[in-house]
N, C-alpha and C positions, 0 to 999 in steps of 0.2 A: 428529455431535458425540458425544464420549465423556465419561463422567462423570469420567474421570481426567485430562482435558485441563486443564493449568494455565498454559499460555502461549498467546498467539495462534498461534505456530508449531505448537503441539500441535493446535489446531483444524484447521489446514490438513492436517496429517498424517492426522487422522481422516477428513477429507473425501476425501483421496486414497485411503485404504484402503476407504472405503465405495463410491465410484462415481467413478473417475477421469475418465470420459468425459463426465460431465454438465457443462453450462455453469456457470461460477462468476461471471465478471465479463464483462458486455457493456458496452463503453465507447462513448459518443458525445461528439464535440466539435462543437457546433452552430455554431461559428465557421468550421469547415473542412469539415464534412460527413463527417468520419471516423467509421467504425464498426468496432470490433474486438470479436470474441467469443473469450474464452479459456475453455477447459475447465479443470477442476480440475487435470488432468495438465499442461497447457501452462502454467498459472499457477504451479504448483508447480515446474516446471522453471526458469522465470525466477527464482523465489525461490532455488532451490538455486544457480544460477549466480551470482546477486547475492551470496548469503551467502558463497560461495567467494571471490569478488572482495573482499568486505569483510574477511573473516578473513585471506585470504592476501596478495593484492597490496597492500591498503591497511593491513594490519597492525593492524586494529582488535581490541580486547580487550573482554571483558565489563566493563561499567561505563563504557566510553567513551561520550561524548555526541556524537551526530551531528545537526547542524542540517539539517533536511530542508526545503529551500526549494523545494518543488514544489507546483503547483496540484492540484486534484482531477483525478486521472488514474490510469489503470490501472498505470502504472509507479510512481506514488507508493505504491499498495497493495503492489506488489512489494517496495519498499524497506522499508516498515513491517514486513513479515513476515520479510524478510532480517535486519533488526535484531533481531527477536524470536528468530530462529534462532541468533544469535551472542551474545546477551546485551548487545548495544549498545543504548543508550537512544536511541530515535527522538524527537527534539524537533521537532515539527511547527511550522514558522515560528520556530524558535529563533534565538538570537543567535549568528551565526557566530564572533564575536570570543571567545566563551567556550566554544566547542565544540572537540572534539578533531579533528573532520573535518566537512566540509560537502558536501551534495549539492544542486546548484542546477539550476533550469531556465534557459532562455535569457533570461528577463526579470529575473533576480535576480543576475546574475553580478557586478555591481559590489558589491552588498551582501555577497556570498559571499566576496569577496577579503579581508574582515576576518579570516577563519579562517587561522591560522598552520599548521594541519595539512594533511592531504591534502584536495584539492578535486576533486570529481567533477562533471561537467556533463552534463546530458541535453538533447538538442535537442527532445525531445517531438514528433518528426516521426512521421507514420504508419508503422506496422509497426516502431517502434523505430529509425528511421533515425538516422544520425549527422549531426553538423554538417558543412556543406560545407567549413568551415575551423575546426579546433578552436580554442576560445577560449584565449588565452594564460594560462598559469598553472593550467590545468585539464586533467584527464584526461577524454577523451570516453568516456562509459559505453558507447555503442553500438559503439565500437571494441574495448573490452576484454572486455565480458561474453560474446560468443559463444564464446570459447575456454575459458571456465571449465567445470569439471566439472558433470555433470548430477546428481550426488548430493552431498549435503552432510552432514558430520559435524563438530560443534563440537569444538575442542580440549579443552574442559572442559564438563561439563553446565551448562546454563543454569539459574540460580536463579530459580524462579518468584516468589520473594518479594523480588527485587531490582527497582529501578526499571526500567521497560520503555518507558513512553510519557510524553512531556511535551508541553505545549501552550503554548509561548512564554511561560512564566512564569505561566500561568493554571491550573496543575494538573498533577499527576504521578500515574501509576498504576504499580503493579507488574504483572508478567505475570499473576499469579493474580487481582488486582483487575480487570484489563481483561477477563479471561475471565468472571468472575462478573458484571460489569456488562453485558457483551455478552449473556450468557444472560438477565439481567433485562430488558434492552431487547427481546430477541427475544420473550420471553413477553408483554411489554406490547404489542407490535405483533402478537401472535398469529401469529408466523412459524412455518412448518413446513418440512419438506424440499421441499414443493411450491411454496413462496412465491418470488415474484420481486419484489423491492423496488426501485422506481425512486427514485434519490436524486439531487438537484441541490445538496445541501448541501456547503459547503466542508470540506475535510479538516483545517482548522486548529483545529477544536474536537472534543471528544469526541463530541458529537451527530452531527457530520458523518462522522467516522471510523466510528462505530458503525453508522449507517444505511447508509453507503456501502461497508462491508466486514465489520466484525466481528460485528454482530448476525445478518445473513444467514448468515455462515459458522458461527456458533454454532448456528443452527437447522438447518443442513444445506441451506439454500436458496441463492439466487443473487441478484445485484445487477445492476441496469441503472444504470450510473454515468454521469451526464451533466455535462459541462462546458459553460459558456456557455448554460445552459438558458433564460436570460432572452431569448435571441435566437430562441427557438422560439415560434411562434404557438400560442395555446391549442388550436385545432383540430388542429394538427400534434402537439401533446403527447398529445391524446386518441388520435390514430392510432397513436402510438408505444406507448402503453399497451396498445392492442389487439394490435398486431403482436408485441409482446414478451411478451404474456400476463402483464402486470404485475398483481400482486395487492395491492400496498401501495405508497404513495407518501410520500416525504419531500422537500419542497421549501421 
């Protein structure tokens, strides 16, 4: 974390400069048994590629609103920071009909068709796999993102005082407000660079996004992000905490 960071994307850049090799996001899906661990460098590479896709191929501009219809997932975290990198407003669970573009998982495709702009679909398969058959009317993220550049530069500087995050009509934050609130949450949870926060909270609210990404990032720590955590037995959760060296929990 750097005192001059004013957007969520700034937090990631500071983490990359400090220690690119350390783990940042460890993701579990307890419905499928998937586990993925991404270092700061690997996560930042996904963010850069996604931001290039967003700014270039999709033609998104600062101030555009992106309805992000994805569950708690490491790829959702990537999209949040790609939006922050480009000045696009990430509206988690937002209305596709009023959005400039939409990013959907496999379970929300029909809802996402209400968007008249660009539509991107994620299969959410292990290792970022593609759809066996691309859904009609959507671009398959897993097909398009690998060819994008590994470095990203916005066409125009991102305004930290412009809207950056929205939560389906239940609140909106600028980039600088998101960073300040993430720092406040990190302090309240006594997070440090050594902290590993396990979160099973949904990303559709500030509390979920903060615990599952932004507060650990602001503290220089890491997150163990869990989807379908309700399918895990209590003793298995205890084993995960021990195996992942978890220091704090948000469920």
